N, C-alpha and C positions, 0 to 999 in steps of 0.2 A: 395914369392914375395919379391923383393928387397925393395919396398915401403911399411911403416909402414901402409899406409892408405888401401893398398890391401892386407896386412898380414891376413892371415886365422885365426891367433891366436889374434892379436892386431887390426885388423881392427875396429871393433865395439867398441873399446875402444876410439881410437883416432879420429874416424869419424863415420858417420852415413850412413846406407845402402841407404836410399832414395837420399842422396846427391851424394854418389859415382854412382849411377844409372844416375842420371843427367848428369855427367861427363864422362860416359862410353863411349867406342867407339861405341857401339849400338846405343845410344842415338844421339851421335855427328853426326853419319851417317844417322841416322833418320831425323835429323834436315836439313842435306844436301838434302835429297829427298824431304822433305816437301817444301823447298824454289824452287827446280828445278821444283817439280809439281805445286806450286804456279805461278812461272815465266810463264810456259808454257800455264796455264790456262789463265792468265791474256793477254799474248801475242796473244792468239788464239782468245779471245774475242775482241781485239782491230784489229784483222786482221794482225798483224805483221807477225805471221807465220800462216800457214793453220791450219784451225779447227782440220783438220783429224790428223795431226801431233801432235797439242795439245791434243787431246783425246788419242791418242796411248802414248804419254810421260806420260801424267797423269797416265794412266793405269798401267806404269811399273816403276813409282817410288814407288817400294814396298820394304821394307826392306827383306822381305822374299826371294828376288829374288837376293840378294847381295851375291856374292862369295867372303868369308872373305880371303882366302888364296890368290886369285887373287888381292884383295884390298891390301892387305899388300905388295905383291911384286912389285905393280905397284907404290905404294907410296914410297917405298924404292927406286926403280928405278928414279921416277920423282922429288921426294923430297915433294910433296903435294898429298892429297888424292883426291882432287876435279875432276881432270881429271880421275882418275881411276873410280870414282864413275860414271861419265858422259859415260864414255866408256862403262860401263856395261849396263846402261840405253840405250844408242844408239844401243848395239849389241842385246838387247832383244826386240828392236822395228822392226816392218815389214816394209819391201820396203824402207829403209832408211830415214823412217820418224823421227827416232831418232837424225838425224842430226841437227835438229831444237831445239834440248834440249840446254839449257845454252846459248841461243840466245842474244848476245850482252853483256853477263856476263864476270866477270873475276873471277879467283880463289879467290881472296881476298873478292869479295862481297858475296859470298856464305859462305866462312869462317868466315868472321865478323858477317854476319846475323844469322849463326847457333850458334855462340858464344853469341850473344845477345839473342837468344831464350833460351839456356842454362842458361845464366845469370838470364833471368825472370823466370825460373823455380827454380833456386837456390835461389833467393831471395824471393820467395813465401815461400820456406821452412825455411829461416832465419825469415821472418815476423811472421809466425806463431810460431815458438819457442821464439821470442821476446814476442808476446803476451802471451805466458804460463809463462815466466818468470816474466812479469809485473804483471800478476794475482798472482802468489806467494808471489812477494815483496808486492803488495797490501795488501793481508791477513796479511802477518807478519806486515807491518805497523799498520794495523787497530788494530789487536790484541793484539799488544804490545806498543800502543800509549803512555800509561803513565807508563810503566815498567821501573824502573831506571837502568842504566847500567854505568860504570864508562867510560867517554870518555877519549882518550888516545892522548898525543902529545908527539912526538918522543920518543913513546913506554913507556913513562911514565903516570901514572894516572894524569888526569888533572881535570875536574870537571865532574860531573854527567850530562848525558843527558839521552834519553829514547832509549830502543832498537827499538822502533817504529820509533823514529827520524832517527836512524843509518840506518835503512832499507828503510825509505821514501827518504833519501838523494840519496842512489843507484837507487831507483825506479825513481826518476826525471830524473836521467841521462839516464836510459833505455827507458824513454818516449821521451827524446829527439833524441834518436836513431830511434825509431818508425816514429818521424816526420822528420828527415833527410831522411829517406827510402821513405817516401811518396813523399818528395821533389826531390829526384834524379830520380825517375822513368821515369819521362816525359823527363829527359836529356839522360838518359842512355839506354832506352829501344828504340833505333832508329836504325832501319836497314841500310844496305849499299847497294848500287846499283850504281856504276859509271862507270864500264867499266875500260879498261886498265889504264889510268891514271886520272879516276874520272869524265871525261867530257861527258860520253856517247855517243861519237862520232861514236860507231858502229852501232848504231840506226838511222838510217835517219829521220824516222818519228815516233812520238808516243813515245819518249825516256822518256820524264819528265811523261807523262801517266802511262808508263809501272812501273817506279819507284814508282808512287803514288798508282797505283793499287796492286803492289805486296806487298807494306806495309800495306795496307787496308787488303789484304788478309792474313797476317800475324799477323795483329793485333799490328804492331810496328808504331812509329812515324817516318815519311818520314824526311829524311835528306835534310836541305836546300842546302848541298854542301857536295861532298865527304869527307869521313875523314879516308881515307886509312892510311896516315900517321899522324893523329892529334889524338892522342889516350887519351885524358883526360877524356873520360867518362869511359873507362876501368880502368884507375888510380883511378878515383873517387869511382868506386866500392870497388877497393881494399883497398883505404884508409877509405871508410865507415867500412868495415869488420875489419880493423885494430882497429879503434876506439871502435868499439863493443867489440873486443876482450881485449881493455883495460879495459873497464868496468867489463867484466866477471872475468879478472884478480883481480880486485879490490875485487871483492865477494870472489874469492878463497883466495886471501892473507888473508883477514880478518876471514874468517872461520877457516884457518888452524892456525892462531895465536890463535883464540879464544879456538881452540881445544886442545892447549898445556895443559899438565898435571898440570901446575901451575895455569892455567887461568880457564878451563874446563866451559865455559858459553855457547857454544853451540857445536853441533857434527853433522857431516854428518849423513845420515839415517844408521841405524844399519842393517846388514843382517849377518848371522853367517859366520864366517871366513872373512869377509870383512875387509881389512885393516891389518889383522894380520901378525906377523912377524914368520919369520922361527925358530927363536931361543928366542924371547921374548914373552911369552905368554899374557902377560898384556897389549901389545900395541894395539892401534887402530888407525892407520894410516889415514891421510886424503887423501885417494886415489884420488877422484874425483877431489879435487883441485889440486893435483899433475899433473894430465893430463890437467887439464884447463891451469894451468902456462905454461907446455910444448908447448901446441898447439898454444897459443896467442903468444909465443916469436917466433916460427917459422912463424907464418901467418904475423907477422910484417916484418920480412925479405922478405917475398914475396911481401908484399905491396911497400916496397922500391925497389924491383925489377921492379914492374910495373911502378914505377916512371922513372926507367931507360929505359923502353920500349916506354917512350914517345919521347925519343930523337932519331928520326926517320929521315931518309935521305931522302929529295925530295919528289917525289910523290908515290914511293913504295920503301919499306926500305929494307936494307940488314942484317938482323939479329935480330935487336930490335923487330920486331913484333913475332919472335918466342918465346921470352921471356914470352909472354903472354901464350903461349900454355903450358908452364911449370908451370908457378905461378899460374895462375888463378884457375884451378881445384884443385890445392893444397890448396890455401887459402879458397876455398869454402868449402874443405873435412874437413880440420883441425878445421876451425870455426863450422862445424856442429857437430864435435865431443867436442868441448868447449860448445857449447850451450847445447847440449844434457847433458852433465854432470852438467852444472850449472842448468838444469830445474830437475835433480835428486835430486841434493843437496837442492835446496830452497823448493822443492814440500814436501820434508820428514824431513826438518831441525828440529834437536831435540834442545829445548832452555830450559836451566836451569836458571829459573829466580831466584831461592834461592841462587844459585851460583853468580849470577850477584850482588845481594845485599851483599853477603859476601865478595865479592872482593872490593866493595864501602867501606865496614866497615874495611877492613884489616888495613888501616893507622891510625885507631882510630881518623878519623876526620880531617886529615891533607888536604884531598881533597876538604874541605870546606874552605880553608884558603881565597880563593877569596870573597866568600861569607860573612865571617866576615870582610875582608877588606873593602868591600863595605858597610856593615852595620856600620861600624864604621867611615866610611869616613864622614857622616855628622858633626860629635863630634869632630873629632881630624883631620880630613884633610886626603884625600885620600892617599898621598904620605907617610905622616907620618905612617898612619894605615898600608900602605904596609910593611914599614921597621919593624915596631913594631911586626906585625904578623909573618913575616920572622923569628926574633928572637925567638919568641915564639914557632914556629913549631920546630926550631931546639932543644929548650929546651924539648918540648914533646918527640921528638926522643931520646934525651939523657936520659931522665927519664922514657921513655917508659910508658907514661901516656896518656890518652885522651886527645885532645888539647881543648876540652871545659873546662877541669878542669883547665888546665894552665892558659887559658884565663879568666875564673870565679875568680882567685887568684890575677891578676894584678890591682893595684890600679887605673892606668889610664884608664882601660876598665870599672872595676865595677863601677866606680863614674859616668859613663854615661848610661850603659845598666845593666839589670837584668840578673840573671841567665836564667829566662825563654826567655829573648829575644836571649841569646847566643845558648840555646838549639835550638831555631828556626833557628838561623843563620846556625848551624851545622847540620840540618836535609836534608839530600839530596832530599827529597820529596818537599821541599820548594824552591828548586834551579835548577828547570828544564828550567827555563825561558819560552820560547814561543815554545818549542818543539811540544807541542800538537797542538797548532795554525799551525805551518808549516807542519806538517804531514796531518792536514786536508786539508790544500791548495794543496799540491801534489795529494792527493786523489781527490779533487774537480777538480784539472786541468785534471786529467786522465779521470775523468767520463765525463768532457766535450768534 
């Protein structure tokens, strides 16, 4: 296969089989049939088409009856698959009753509504994956609520935080994504049935009743007006998935940085041979993180393409619509791969708390300089304390001695605070701020 998503080798690394099934030709065509079946059923009940015709059409909207070679050939000839599907339904029906199939509909009505049905299935998979990721992050937040780890700013050691705090901050973002998903569903899970230019002029009586009945049958929101060339809902789904990708990328970025040999605080789950090098036996590469990074980067480009697809001409567009056919399945499938890899990483993340503490201590107390400055501030002023501690940090580096010893020897400092107080200032466990409280708040909001 030319696409990495459909590759027999890479497909299950870059995507997920369940999501590929959602966007497959088979499922897409099945959705066309579901819509034509529902349309015939509703129109038969409303008396818009003969009940006999409705029954005949319903009976023959069957995926098993599709001639795939013929569908391919007709689609290439016409440019769209809907007419080819309707032709096959019609041909299978007796006594020309199939002529009533697709009554009052247009190709884009069926295509858009099928896409919305696929989006609904795809978003359900995304929702389940976000739930699993949230569960793992909540467990990590709870377990390591009070476990000190160095916070980093501009890739430099900053001040101590807790690993639970680090995980809870990401968890809060995932929870916002879950909230966004709930909020966007009523907007985007909306079907389309407007006819040629959106006005349903082809159905003289019962047009709006047909539209409402069709959407009720499919379990979709009823559009207040046609949206053939107003594509914000599809673009919103792409933007949402790109946002989720950003959060997954944040997880992957931090994990791969923390897996560096010089850091070694967390690791992706171990499996024999996973992440090994062909020439360097000692290596343990962050394989899942690499794929997450690649997937979300490409997914972002597809999200931008969906924004381009919004710039559509008049009531039926000449090209922008087809951008969605390329980009929407790709973004869903790539994100399914990123979500799957993230679930794997977080569910089995190996955490080395001893190494976390060792990394805090590697500067011999320099990372506690803010705590010292704030402790001295009430006695000598915060700004002067900052400048003084800055100079003493330089001295500690030059002399290769613990900061607390340099502090204790300085007359302006020992005139105001004792060695015991300095030891307390320099203890990372005493300078975790409200990390634990914030972790608890995130977990409480999640439960609520």
